[in-house]
N, C-alpha and C positions, 0 to 999 in steps of 0.2 A: 355819594358818601358811603364809606365802608361801614361794615358791621361794627368794627371796633369804635369808629367815630360816633356812630349812632348810639352805642351803649354808653359811651362817655357822656354824650349829651343828655341822655335820660337820667344817668346817675347825678349829673350836675343839677338837672331840674329838680330831682327828688331832694337833694341836699339844700337847694335854694328854698323850697317850700318848707322843709323842716326848720331851716334857720329863721324864716319869716314867722313861723308859728311860735318858735321859742322867743323871738324878740317881742312879739305881741303879748305873749304870756307874762314875760318879765315886766313889760310896761303896765299890764293890768295889776300885777302883784304889788308893784311899787307906786301905784297911783300916778303914773307919769302923765304929764300934760300932753296937749295936742302937739306942740312943737317938738318935744322930745320924741314922742312916738313917731311922728312923721319923719324926723331926721333918721330914725332907726330903720324904718320900713321903706321909704321912698327910694333910696339908692339901689335897692334890690330889684326895682321895677325894670331897670335897663337890662340886668342879667336875665330876668324872666322873659323879656321880649326876645333877647338873643337866643335863649334856649328854645323858645317857641319857633323862631324863624329858622333855626337849624333843623328842628324836627319837621317843619313844613317843607323845607327844601329836600330833606331826605325822602319824604313821602312822594314828592314830585319825581325824584330820581328813581325811586323804586317802581313807580308805575311806568313801565316801558311804553314807548309810543308805538303800539302795534297797529298795523293797517287793518282796515275793516275786513279785507279778504281773509286775513289770518284769523281774525276773530270769528268770522263766519265758518271757516274750516273747522275750528275747534268746537263751535256750537253744533255743527253737523255730527261730530263724534258723539256728543252728549245726546242729541236727539235720537240717533240710531241706537245707542245703548239703552236709552229709556224705553223705546217702543219695541225693541227686540225682547226685552224682559217682560214688558206688558203683554206682548203677543203670546209669550210662553205661559204667563199666568192665566190669560183668557183661553188658553188651549185652542188658539186659532189654527194651529198646524197639527193638532192631535185628534184623530190619527192621521188626517191629511186636511189641507184647506178645503172647505166646502166650495163646490163650484157655484159661482155667481155669474149670472148673465143679465144683459140689459138690452133695451130697445130705445130708440129716440123718444123723447117726450112729445106730447101733443104740441101742435104748431103754435098754440096760443101761449105756451109757457116758456118760449125761448125766442131769441131774436131770429128774424128771417135769415136764411143762409146767404142770399145775395148781399144783404146788409152787412153781415159779418165779413165777407170777403172784401167788400168795398171799403169798409172802415179800416181793416188791417192794411190794405194796399196803399192807403193814403197816409200812413204814419210817417212822420219825419224820421229820416235815418234808416228807413227800410223796415222790413218785417222781422219778427223774432224767430220765425221758422221758415223752412223751405216751402214756397208755394206749391211745389210739385207734390208734396206729401199731404196737402190739404184735401179733405173730403170734398167731393163734388156736390154733396147734399147731405141732409141729416140722416138719411137712411144708412149711410156708410159709417155711422157712429156705433151701430150695433156690434156687440162683442161679448166677451166673457173673460173673467179672471183678470190677469195682469195686462190684458190688452187696454185696460183703462189708462195706463201710462202712455201708450201710443195715441190714444184718443186725445188726451190732454195736451201732450207736447207737440204732436205732429198733425193730427187730423183737424183739430179746432184751430182756426187761424188766430184767434185772439188769446188762446190758452186760458180761457175762462170756461169752467164747466160746472153745471148744476147736477147733482146726483139726487134723484128723487126715489122714493120707495114707500111701501106700506109699513106699518109698525112691525119692528122685528125682522125686516127683510134683509138686514145685513149691511146697512149703509155705513155705519161706523167701522165695521169689520173691513169693508172694502177700502175705506179711507185710510185705515192703518196699513193695510197691504200696499196701497198706493204710496203712502208716505215712505215706507221702508224701501220700496223700489226706486222712488225719486232720489233718496239719499244715496243709494248704491250707484245710480247712474249720474249723479251730480259731478260736474267737473270742478277742480279746485278754484276757489274764489267765486263759485256760483251761488245762486239763491238757495237757502236752506228751507225745506218744507217743515212747517210747524203746525201742529193741530191745536186749534182754539175752540173750546166748547162755548157756544154762543149764549148759553142759558145764563151765564153770570154777567152779561152785558146789558146795560140800560141805555139804549140808543138815544133816548130823550134827554138824558142827563150827562152823557159822556161821549166825546168824539171817538170814532173808531180807532184811529191811530193812538190816541191816548190810552184807550182800553187795551189795545194790542201790546203797547209798550209795558203797561202795568202787568199784564199776564206774563210777558217774557221775563220781567224782573222778578216776579213771584216764583216762577218755575226754574229760572236760571239766574240766581242772585248775582253772579259775577257781571251780568250785563247792566247792573246798576252803576258800574264804574264809568269814569269819564271816557269819552270817545277820543280818538287820536287828536293831536294838537290842532290840526286844521279844523276839527269839529268840536272844539273844547266846550262850546256852549250847550251841548246836548250829551246825554248819556249814550252808552253803546246800543241799548235796545232801540232807542229812537233813531240813531244814526243808521242802523241796519235797515230799519223800515224805510227811512227816507231814501236810501240808496238801492231799494228794491232787492235787498239781499235776504229777505224773508218771503217765502211763498206761503201765504196764509191758506190753511185748510180749515174752513169755518164749518163746524159740525153742529147741526141741530137748530136751524132757524125755527122749526116748529116748537121748540122748547121755550121760546120767548112767549110772553103774554100775547094774546090775539091782537090787542091794540098796538103792540110794539113792532109787529112783523113788517108792516109796510114802511114804518119809520126806519126800521133797520135796513131794509133794501135801499131806501133813499140815502141813508147815511153811508152805506157801502159805496154807492155810486159817487157820493161827494168826497169820501175819504180816500179812495184808492183810484189813482189815474187809470185810464182805459188800458194802458200798456202793462199794468200790473196783473200778472197771472194770479188766478185764485181758484179755489174749489169751494163749493157751498153745498151742504146737504140739507134735506128737509123731507117731511112727508108730503105726499102729492096734494092732498086736499088743503093742507095748511099753506103750502106754497101758492096754490091758486088763490086762496083767500087773501094772502099777502099782496099778490100782484093786482087783484081786483077787489079792494076793500069795499064794504057796504057803503061807507061814507068816505068820500075823498077821491082824489084823482088816482087812476091806475098807475102802478109803479112797476117797472120792469128792470131786472138786473142787466145793466148795460153790457153789451158785447158778450153775452153768455149763451153757450149752447147747453143742451140738457139731455140726460139719459135717465131712464126709469128702470129700476131693478125688477126682474121678473121672479115669480114664485119658483121654488124648487120643484123639479119634476119628481114624480112618484118613484122613478127608477133611482135617481140620485139620493132621495131620502132613504129608501130601503137599503141601498148599498152602504150608506154612511152609518146607519144604525147597526147593521150587521157587523160592519168592520170595527166599530167602536166596542161592540159587545164581545169581541174576540175572534171574529172571522165567520164566514158564511156557514161553516159546518160545525161551529162550536155549540155547546149546550146552551150557553147564554144567548146566542143569536137566535136559537130556535124559539125562545120565549116570545120573540117579536112577531112570529108568523100570524097570530090572530089579528094583529094591528096592521101589518104590512099588506095583507090580502085586500082590505077595502081602501087602500090608499088612493087608488085610481078613481074611486067613487067620490061622491059628495058627502060622505059621512062626516060627522063633526070631528072625529079624530083625524081623518084624512085631510080636512081643510086646515086644521090647526097645525099639523106637522109639516106645513109647506114653507115655514120661515126658519132661518137659522136660530133665532131666539128660542122658539119652542123646541127645536131639536136639541139645543144645549140643555134646556130644562129637563127634557125627557131622558136624555142620556145620563144626566146627573142623578135623577130619581131612580131609574130602573137598571142601569148598566153597572156591573161591578167594577171596582178599581183594583189595581194589583194587590193581591193578598186577600181579597174578599171572595165570598162564595155567593153565587146568585140565588141559592136556596133561601137565604134570609132576607132577600130584597122583595119589594112589592112586585106584583105581576103586571106587566104592561097591558095585559088583556083587559084590565079594568077601564082603560080608556075607551073601550068599545061598548061600555054599558050605557045604552041609550036612555035608560030610566034615570040614572044619576047624572049623566052628562049628555043632555039632549041637543046641545048646540055647540058651535065652535067656541063661543065665549065661555061656556061652562067648562070645556076642556082646558082652555087657557087659564082660567081662574084656579082650577084644580092643580095644574102643574105649578103655578106660582105658589099655592099653599104648600105643596109637597116639597118645594125646592129647598127652603131653609132647613127643615129637619134632615133632608138627604145630605146637604152640604156639611152638616155637623154630626153625622152619624159616626159612631166609633169605627176605626179601621185598625186592622192588625199592625202592630209595631209603632203606632202613633198614640200620642196622648193629647187631650184637649182640656184646657182649664175651665171651659164653659160648656154647660149642658145645652143640648139643642133647644130646650124650653127657654133657658135664660138668654141664649143668643138671639132667639126670635123676639123675646121681650125687648132687648136693647135695640135691635134693628128696627122694630116697629116704632119705638120712641124716636130714633134718629130720623126715620122717614117722615114722621109727623112733624118733627122739628124743621126739616127742610121744606116740607110742603106748606105748613101753616105759619111758622114763625118767619122763615126766610122767603116766603112767597113763591115756592116752587123751584128754587134754584137747585141744580143737582150737585153743587159743590159742597162737600162736607169738609169744611175748614175748621181746624181746632180753634183758631183765633176768633171765630164767630160764635163759639159755644156760649159765651156770656149772654147772648141774645135769647137763649132758651129760658133764662130767668126774666121775670117781669122787670122792666127797666127801672121803674121807680123803687120797687122793692129792693133791687140790686144796689142802687145808689144809696138807699137808706141803710142797707146793711153795711156798706163800706163806711158811711158817715158815722154810724153808731159804734162800729169797732174802733176806728181811729180816734173818734172823740172820747170814748170811754177810756182807752188806754192812756191817751195824753192827759185827760183830766185827772184820773186817779194818780198818775205819776207825779203830779205837782200839787196834789191836795194838801200835802204837809206844809206848803207855803201859804196856805190860806184858801178859804172856800171861793173867794172872788177870783183869785189867780187860777184855781183849778177849773172853775166854770168858764173863764175867758179862754184859757188854753184849749179846753175841751171843745168849745164852740168853734174856735179857729181850726183845730184839727178836723172836726166834723165837716166843716165847710170844704176843707181840702179834700177829704174823702169823697164828699158829694160831687165835687168837680171832677175828681179822678174817675169816678164811676160813670159820669156822663159823657166823657170823651175818650173811650178806649181807642187804641190804635186800630186803623183800618187794616193794616198789614203788619206782619211780624217785623222785627228789626234783627239784622244779622251783623251789623258793624256800625261804627261811628264814622261820621263824615263831617268835615269842617264846612261851615256856612258863614260867610261874612254877614249876610242879612240876619241870620239867627244870632250871631255875636252882637250885632248892633241892637237887636231887640232885647237881648239879655242885659246889656249895659243900661239901656233905657229903664227897664224894670228895676235894675239894681239901684240906679240913682234915685228913682221915685220911692222905692221902699226905704232906702237909707235916709232920705229927707223926711219921710213920715216918722221914722223912729226918732230922729233928732228933734223935730218940732213937737210931736205929740207925746212921746215918752220921755223927753228931756234926757235922751241918752247922750253920752259923750260923742262929739262929732266924729272922731276917728272910729270909735266903736260902731257908730251908726252907719258910716260909709262901708266899713268892713262887713257888717251884718247884711247890708244891702247887696254887696258884691257877691256874697255866698248864698243868700236866701232870696233875694229879689226875683231872679229869673224863674225860680221854681214855685213861688207863691203867687205870681201874677196870674191874671186871667188867661193870657195867651200862653198856655202850656204848649210848647212846641218841641221840636227835636233838639234844638241847639241851645245850650245855656253857657254862661261864662265858665262855670266850674267844669264843664265837659268839653271845652274847646280843644284841649290837647289830648288826642286819642291815638292809639296805635292803629295801623292799617296792615292788612295782609294782602299778598299778591293773590288775585282771584284765580280760581281754577275753572277755566272756561269749558273743560271737557267733562263736567259732571252736572247732573241735575239734582236739585235739592228736593228730597222727599219730605212728607209731612213730619216724620219723626226727627229727621236731621234738622229741619227748620225749627222745631220746638226746642231741641237741645241748644241750638245756637242762640235762640231768643232767651232761653233760661240763663245761659252764660252771661249775656249782656245784662239781663235783669239782676243777676247776683252782683255783677260788677257795679251797676248803678246804685244798688243799695249801699255798697261800701263807699262809693264816692259821695253820694248824698249824705250818708252818715258822717263822713269825714268833714264835709262842709258844715253841717248842722252842729256837729260836735265842737268844731273850732269856735263857732259863734257863741254857743252856750257856755263853753269853757271860759271864753274871754269875758262874756257878759255877766256870768254869775258873780265873780268877785267884785265887779263894779256896781252891780245893782243890789247886791245883798251884803250884809255885814258878815264878819268872819264866822259868827255862830250859825248863821243860816246857810252858809256855803256848804257845810258838810251835809246838811239835810237835802240840799239841792243836787248833790252828786247822784243819788239814786234816781231822782227825777230826770236828770240829764241822760243817764244810761237807758231809761225807758223811752224817753222822747226820741232819741236818735233813731232806733229802728222803726218806730211808728211813723215818723215823718219820712224816713228813708224809703220805706216800702211804698208810701203814697207817691213820692216823687218818682221812684223807679217805674211805678205802674203807668205813669203818664207817657213813658217812652218805650216800654216793652209790653208785648201782648200776653206773655206767659203768666203774669200776675193775675190778670182777670180770668184767664183760662183755669188756673189752679184753684182759685176760690170757687168758681162756678162748678168745676168738676167735683170738688169736695162736697158741695151741697147736693148735687145730683147723685153722687155715690151714696151719701147717707140716706137719700130717699129711695135707694135701690133702683134707680132708673138707668144708671151706667155702671160698668165694672170699675174696680179699683184702678186697673191699668188700662185705660181706654185706648192708648196708642198701640199697645200690644194686641188688644182685641181687634182693632181696625186692621192692623197688619195681617193678623191671622185670617180675618174675613176676606182680605184681598187675596191671600194665597189660596183660599178655598173657592175663589171665583165669585163670591157674593158681591164684593166691591171691585171696582177698577180704580186705578190710580191715574190721574191726569195732572202730572207735574207735582205741585205741592199740596194738592187736595185729593181726597177720595170721592168717588161717586158710586152709586149703586150700579150693578152690572148693566142694567137697562133702566131708562126712565120709567117704563111701564111697571117694572118691579117696585120702584120707589112709590109710584102712585098706588099700586095695589096694597103695599104695606101701610101706607099712610091712611088708607080708607078703612083699615081694620080697627077694631076697638083695642084699647090698651091690653096687651097680653100680660098675664101674671108671671113673675119670675120663677 
């Protein structure tokens, strides 16, 4: 269908709706009977259906039937752009990538090598790699840096790899470098490596593939669309997973609750076939506890080999700190000499500075950035003060404490809207929110901010606001009417606050099941009006058609009034960041307010002349104008997440817990390296930084 034809159809639909509204208004003004009103409105139903059918056909034509390989190719572009930008923000290559080496894991943490070779050799259809490149034993897995690509794709027969390491040893950094290298070496139509933070998964409540598909749709919203015609029963994200066009890189098994880790390993074995390549990272002790739980049967990740990251050498640490400070012979590098000298010993500072995480914190605190002078910075020699910092843990805590003020210190030529003190206050609050309210998840998602408020208090606030506005607006019609409308609106507000959306909404989609549910509620609501309120049958049915689906208990995504929606061709080569996702949800939220207001306005405009005499109709006009936005906001909040976010954000801003522009603050913290971005959510730079901030007492702004 051409653009001109589509525009004509939409104009026709608009004129049809306006004509129906005018006919109903005239029928109400002239007190027309049921038969006359029906004869006026019913003939337009056929045209309405034809307009909808044309729109539906156009939507089908606009969604080109692209093959999964092409979708995967475009997703690979988005993944590469996303993680190249993130690697730059995290300064993984500044001044150069830190050297990372590894050795094979202990024999009890991986499958036996003969078993791996035998399993792979018996696969139907042959092996995934050349047996000549397979390692003859786990000892040949040792390596450094980007050799990890060769280990995964060629040395391990099953292409399943577990990466273990101590806290801050660089597991996530290595996995990002692995992901980027895999994207570069990927052949057209091949599997796309995607990084999935495991901390947001509940393996006891959600299947692995279901969670993977949800994360894909959240981070790459275009994958929500329908798969090619041959796979029309599933969306693109699920189709890519089913056809093994996603290579899952599962980061952070140790970040799951201890009781969930063994369940997660078993769910991975059950959810991913043995021929599915994957990468899994974890801390060593937590992975061992997951495989050998105190209670229960031992669980092993099927078909997986393992490597363990090694501490940085004293030589690599010294060279890296000097280079980041401006070079070996610079004045800034000379400040490190008191610290670098005992690096080879077992001093607390020497032990602490053996991990990439502590090196990043130290360079941020003590090394100058372009335009800065080292004279005004703290002296690294304070790390050697054995009285203040007697242990490795004390040095690490000191660096965590000094990191936030260092990240927000003033720099020449730049301005910051937030002082280091206020930034630390906000970050401490957000860390406590993640750790205590959201049970330790690292995902800082704006659509979950409403959970920072007490649930019952939040629902009560919505109920009071909506009930008060609605009750006051119709108080002129009588105390009983005002109380009744207020209670009804308050109930709607209570329901809205109790069922916020789990994920943001970015577009509208047609659903036959949702349409059927909407019609059911419409008929029930209209019948209740006719029988209980003795409303004219035509008016009762029309009221049910417009109000029934949004006042029923099953508030869902699809209602009759929202069945006809525009669609846009998805952009598969882009990743949706938190700010973009919020803007899209707000656009949908605003549009929903207009559409719900239109539906409510029609019913109230038609009903007021019928239910009231001519003298009271004028008084009811103001009530109608106030009721429409009140009910419209409640209805829109059931479908979009930004309404709940905005209300909660306003409350927390008034309490000086959050800044006025939270998204700008988070984006700035991301640029400063305090936060990292994982698709549509932010996370703290490291889970240990989140834990450290959450354990601190509330900081004053």
